[in-house]
C-alpha positions as CSV (number, residue, x, y, z in Angstrom):
1,X,-24.7,23.4,19.9
2,X,-21.6,22.0,18.1
3,X,-21.7,18.7,16.4
4,X,-20.4,15.9,18.6
5,X,-17.3,14.2,17.2
6,X,-17.5,10.6,16.2
7,X,-14.2,9.8,17.8
8,X,-11.3,11.4,19.6
9,X,-7.5,11.5,19.4
10,X,-7.5,8.7,21.9
11,X,-9.0,6.1,19.5
12,X,-5.6,4.4,19.2
13,X,-4.7,3.7,22.8
14,X,-1.4,2.1,22.1
15,X,-0.2,5.0,20.1
16,X,-0.5,8.3,21.8
17,X,0.8,11.9,21.8
18,X,3.2,13.1,19.1
19,X,3.6,9.6,17.5
20,X,-0.1,9.3,17.1
21,X,-0.3,12.8,15.7
22,X,2.3,12.0,13.0
23,X,0.7,8.7,12.1
24,X,-2.7,10.3,11.6
25,X,-1.1,13.0,9.4
26,X,0.7,10.3,7.4
27,X,-2.6,8.4,7.1
28,X,-4.2,11.5,5.8
29,X,-1.4,12.2,3.3
30,X,-1.4,8.7,2.0
31,X,-5.1,9.0,1.6
32,X,-4.7,12.0,-0.6
33,X,-2.2,9.9,-2.7
34,X,-4.7,7.1,-2.9
35,X,-7.4,9.5,-3.9
36,X,-5.3,11.1,-6.6
37,X,-4.5,7.7,-8.0
38,X,-8.1,6.7,-7.9
39,X,-9.1,9.7,-9.9
40,X,-6.5,9.0,-12.6
41,X,-7.4,5.3,-12.6
42,X,-11.1,6.2,-13.2
43,X,-10.3,8.7,-15.9
44,X,-8.2,6.1,-17.8
45,X,-10.8,3.4,-17.4
46,X,-13.6,5.6,-18.6
47,X,-11.8,5.8,-22.0
48,X,-13.1,2.3,-22.6
49,X,-16.3,4.1,-23.7
50,X,-14.4,5.9,-26.5
51,X,-14.3,4.3,-29.9
52,X,-11.0,3.0,-31.3
53,X,-8.0,2.0,-29.3
54,X,-7.9,4.9,-26.9
55,X,-8.0,2.7,-23.8
56,X,-5.4,0.3,-25.3
57,X,-3.1,3.3,-26.0
58,X,-3.4,4.5,-22.4
59,X,-2.5,1.0,-21.2
60,X,0.5,0.9,-23.4
61,X,1.7,4.3,-22.2
62,X,1.5,3.1,-18.6
63,X,3.4,-0.1,-19.2
64,X,6.0,1.8,-21.3
65,X,7.1,3.7,-18.2
66,X,10.7,2.7,-17.1
67,X,10.7,0.5,-14.0
68,X,7.0,0.7,-13.8
69,X,6.9,-1.9,-11.0
70,X,9.1,0.4,-8.8
71,X,6.8,3.4,-9.6
72,X,3.7,1.3,-8.7
73,X,5.2,0.1,-5.4
74,X,6.7,3.5,-4.3
75,X,3.8,5.8,-5.2
76,X,0.8,3.5,-5.3
77,X,1.0,0.2,-3.4
78,X,3.0,1.2,-0.3
79,X,1.0,4.3,0.4
80,X,-2.2,2.4,-0.1
81,X,-1.0,-0.5,2.1
82,X,-0.1,1.9,4.9
83,X,-3.4,3.8,4.6
84,X,-5.3,0.6,4.6
85,X,-3.5,-1.0,7.6
86,X,-3.7,2.1,9.7
87,X,-7.2,2.7,8.6
88,X,-8.2,-0.8,9.8
89,X,-6.6,0.0,13.1
90,X,-8.6,3.2,13.4
91,X,-11.8,1.3,12.5
92,X,-11.2,-1.4,15.1
93,X,-10.4,1.1,17.8
94,X,-12.8,3.9,17.0
95,X,-15.9,4.6,19.0
96,X,-18.8,5.7,16.7
97,X,-21.6,7.4,18.6
98,X,-24.4,7.8,16.1
99,X,-26.8,6.3,18.5
100,X,-26.3,9.1,20.9
101,X,-25.5,11.9,18.4
102,X,-27.2,11.1,15.0
103,X,-25.6,14.1,13.3
104,X,-24.7,14.0,9.6
105,X,-20.9,14.2,10.3
106,X,-21.2,11.2,12.7
107,X,-23.0,9.2,10.0
108,X,-20.3,10.2,7.5
109,X,-17.7,8.9,10.0
110,X,-19.5,5.5,10.2
111,X,-19.9,5.3,6.4
112,X,-16.3,6.2,5.9
113,X,-15.2,3.3,8.1
114,X,-17.8,0.9,6.5
115,X,-16.7,2.0,3.0
116,X,-13.1,1.3,3.9
117,X,-13.9,-2.3,4.7
118,X,-15.8,-2.7,1.4
119,X,-12.8,-1.1,-0.5
120,X,-10.3,-3.5,1.1
121,X,-12.3,-6.5,0.0
122,X,-13.1,-5.1,-3.4
123,X,-9.5,-4.0,-4.0
124,X,-8.2,-7.5,-3.1
125,X,-10.5,-9.1,-5.7
126,X,-9.8,-6.4,-8.3
127,X,-6.0,-6.5,-8.0
128,X,-5.5,-10.2,-7.4
129,X,-7.8,-11.2,-10.3
130,X,-6.9,-8.6,-12.9
131,X,-3.2,-7.9,-12.2
132,X,-2.0,-11.2,-10.8
133,X,-4.5,-13.7,-12.4
134,X,-5.1,-15.4,-9.0
135,X,-8.6,-16.5,-10.0
136,X,-7.8,-17.8,-13.4
137,X,-7.2,-16.5,-16.9
138,X,-10.9,-15.6,-17.5
139,X,-10.7,-12.9,-14.8
140,X,-7.1,-11.8,-15.6
141,X,-6.1,-8.6,-17.5
142,X,-4.1,-8.8,-20.8
143,X,-2.0,-5.8,-21.6
144,X,-2.2,-6.4,-25.3
145,X,-6.0,-7.0,-25.2
146,X,-7.0,-4.4,-22.7
147,X,-10.7,-3.8,-23.6
148,X,-11.4,-7.4,-24.5
149,X,-10.0,-8.7,-21.3
150,X,-11.9,-6.2,-19.2
151,X,-15.1,-7.2,-20.9
152,X,-14.3,-10.9,-20.3
153,X,-13.6,-10.2,-16.7
154,X,-16.8,-8.3,-16.1
155,X,-19.0,-10.8,-18.0
156,X,-17.6,-13.8,-16.2
157,X,-20.4,-13.6,-13.7
158,X,-23.5,-11.5,-13.2
159,X,-22.4,-10.9,-9.6
160,X,-19.0,-9.4,-10.8
161,X,-20.5,-6.8,-13.2
162,X,-23.7,-5.9,-11.4
163,X,-23.1,-6.5,-7.7
164,X,-19.4,-6.4,-6.8
165,X,-18.3,-3.6,-9.1
166,X,-21.2,-1.2,-8.4
167,X,-20.8,-1.6,-4.7
168,X,-17.0,-1.2,-5.0
169,X,-17.4,1.9,-7.2
170,X,-19.9,3.6,-4.9
171,X,-17.8,2.8,-1.8
172,X,-14.6,4.1,-3.4
173,X,-16.1,7.3,-4.7
174,X,-17.7,8.1,-1.3
175,X,-14.6,7.3,0.6
176,X,-12.6,9.5,-1.7
177,X,-14.9,12.5,-1.5
178,X,-15.5,12.3,2.2
179,X,-11.8,11.7,2.8
180,X,-10.9,14.8,0.9
181,X,-13.4,16.8,3.0
182,X,-12.0,15.5,6.3
183,X,-8.4,16.0,5.1
184,X,-9.0,19.7,4.6
185,X,-10.0,19.9,8.3
186,X,-7.0,17.7,9.4
187,X,-4.6,20.0,7.6
188,X,-6.2,23.2,8.9
189,X,-7.4,24.4,5.5
190,X,-11.1,24.6,6.4
191,X,-11.4,26.0,9.9
192,X,-14.8,27.8,9.8
193,X,-18.2,26.2,9.3
194,X,-18.6,28.3,6.1
195,X,-15.3,27.0,4.7
196,X,-16.3,23.4,5.5
197,X,-19.7,23.9,3.9
198,X,-18.2,25.3,0.7
199,X,-15.5,22.6,0.5
200,X,-18.2,20.1,1.2
201,X,-20.0,21.2,-2.0
202,X,-16.8,20.8,-4.0
203,X,-16.3,17.3,-2.5
204,X,-19.9,16.4,-3.3
205,X,-19.2,17.4,-6.9
206,X,-16.1,15.2,-6.9
207,X,-18.2,12.3,-5.7
208,X,-20.6,12.7,-8.6
209,X,-17.8,13.1,-11.1
210,X,-15.9,10.0,-10.0
211,X,-19.2,8.1,-9.8
212,X,-20.0,9.0,-13.4
213,X,-16.5,8.0,-14.5
214,X,-16.7,4.7,-12.6
215,X,-20.0,3.7,-14.0
216,X,-19.1,4.8,-17.5
217,X,-16.1,2.4,-17.4
218,X,-18.3,-0.3,-15.9
219,X,-21.1,0.0,-18.5
220,X,-18.7,0.3,-21.4
221,X,-16.6,-2.6,-20.2
222,X,-19.5,-4.9,-19.6
223,X,-21.8,-4.0,-22.4
224,X,-19.4,-2.9,-25.1
225,X,-18.5,-5.0,-28.2
226,X,-14.8,-5.4,-27.5
227,X,-12.7,-7.1,-30.2
228,X,-9.3,-8.6,-29.7
229,X,-6.4,-6.3,-30.5
230,X,-5.1,-7.3,-33.9
231,X,-1.7,-6.0,-33.0
232,X,-1.4,-8.0,-29.8
233,X,2.1,-9.3,-29.3
234,X,3.6,-7.0,-31.8
235,X,3.8,-3.9,-29.6
């Protein structure tokens, strides 16, 4: 017996046929962009655990890019916004059926939707506090004092370091790995059950790798002894 699908191509009733097909493909493509960005983001953040100014140097490299704001919006924010908005629509109109068909793939579908909601809330807090300083200077990020400001941000509250960020990291890493697994099916790269199983092992490894990177950055940022950058303002 084949595994029952958690939803069908009619989950978006107002968008059908060819238009719906293209939007789903664009949603998958922007998810891959989002996933690639997340991997790079976690790799860079994990350098907080290294001694010296490695993380600070990475931050300076990013901010030294020409028209960095345009690059962020074109290749990060706009794809993420589309993926998020259309993903919310899919979540609201989807029809999970784990009660009738409690298969692993159906549970993965439900967890993918649940993790998406967690990520939206987590990303709003993460970006609005660190990048835009919406919640005050204590939680904001300073380019010239990268490690120290990350440590100050995480240690502003027990809930931030040991509740909000762990939940956000786990949700993000799961959504990334499971999203990559489903994307291969969407694009016709893993048609057979064997191919899906093998790719599933790769994606499971990706989940573990990104989880390690995320918690490495978290522990190093929250528990490390981060001194202010003596060259701050002179770069």
